[in-house]
N, C-alpha and C positions, 0 to 999 in steps of 0.2 A: 440796276445794271450801273457798275462802277466807272468812273471817267476813264481810267486806264484800258478797260474792255471796250468802251465806246472808240477810243484812241486806235485800239490793236485793229477794231474792224474797220475804220477808215482806213487807216494804212492798208489793209488788205484790200478794200474796195479801190483804192485809188491805184496801187499797184497792179492790180487785175480787171482794170477798167477795158484796157483795148482789148483782153482777151474775151471779156464780157458782151461786147459790143460785136465782136467778130463771131462769136459762138452764136449770137441771135439770128446773125445772118445765116450760117451753118446750119441752125437747127430749122430755121424756115424754110431752106432750100431742102432740106431731109423731108420736112412735112409733104411739102408741094409735090416732091419726088414719089413718094408714098401713095398721096392721093392719087396722081396721076396715074400710076403704074397699077394700082389697085391689086397688089401682090397677093394677097390672099383672099380672093374674093368668094371663094368658096369650093363647092363641086363641080367639075366639068360633067357636061350632059354624058360622057362617054365612060364616066368612073361607076362603078358599082354601088348600089345604094348602100351595102354595108358601110362604105367609107365615109358617108355623109357625114359622121360622129366627128371624124379627124377633120376634115373640110370645115365644120362649124367651128370646133376649137381652135382650129388656126385662125379662122375670121375673126372671132372672139379676142383672140391673143391680140391680133394685129389691132383690131380696133382700141384694145385697151392701151396697146404701145402708143397709137397714135393720139389718143387722149391724154396720156401722161405728158407727151411731147406737146402737145397745144397749150398745157397746164404750165409747163416749165416754161416755155415759149413766153406766155402771159406774163409770168411772174418775173424772167428775165427783163422783158421790154419795160416793164413798170420800175423795176429796181435800176437799172440804167437811166432812166428818165427821172428816176429821183435823184441820183447822182449829178446827172446834167443840170437840173434846176436847183440844185446847193452851188456847185461849180458857177453856174449863172449871177446866183445872188451874191457871188463875193465879187472885190473890186478887178479889175483888169489886171493891178500888180500880183495880188494874192493867187488869182487864177493863173496867171504865167509861172510863176513859183512852184506851186502845186503842181502843174502840169510838167516842169521841167526836173522837179525831186522826185516826182512818184510815178507819173503816167507814162512820160515820154523819157524816162531816165537811161542814160547813156554813160559810157564811161568818160571820166574826168567832166561830166557836166556842170558840177559846181565850180571846178576851177575855172571852165571855159565861160559860165555866169561871172563869175567873179573878176575876170579880165575885162570883159564885156562893160560891166557897170562900173568898173573901178572902185571895186569894194572888197572888203574882207570875207574869207571864207566863213570866220565864225560869226560875222553879221549875217551872212545869208543863210546861216543855218537856224540862227535865233528868228529871222523874217519867216523863214518856212515853218519853223513851230508856231509862230504867232498865226499864221495863215491858215495851217493845221487847226490849231484852236477854232479859229473863226468857222471854219468849214463844218467842225465837229458841232458846233453850238447850231448853226444852219440846220444840218441835218437831222441831228438826233434831238437836238434842242439841251443838252447837256452842257454845263460851263464848269471850266476847271475851279475847284476852290482855290482862291490864293491864300492859304493859312500859314 
């Protein structure tokens, strides 16, 4: 994988970080709802025997959906955990700048940050670029070639 692809993936991960975290909670709640309500538990006793085939296929479909959702939940938890670990390994300043620039980006955030730190916007962009490079090095193990 080329460094630019790692950078593109890292930017996407950081920008979607809050959505990933909230998606974990929503997916977990949906799984619990489906397990608790047992919506497709098969054929009722009052139904005809001939319909048992339909009930079985609904149950199989329900279980396969549940299994796929649980697999996706595990994957998302691991992915968010990896992002959290990479962010935790950065310095507090790097973590703060990545959070302001990508994770919790708001309108005029760079201008506000420049005013708060009495610095130039271009200096902040260079600082954010360096923090992103360190994040990529920690998360993917890829180093930008300085040729």
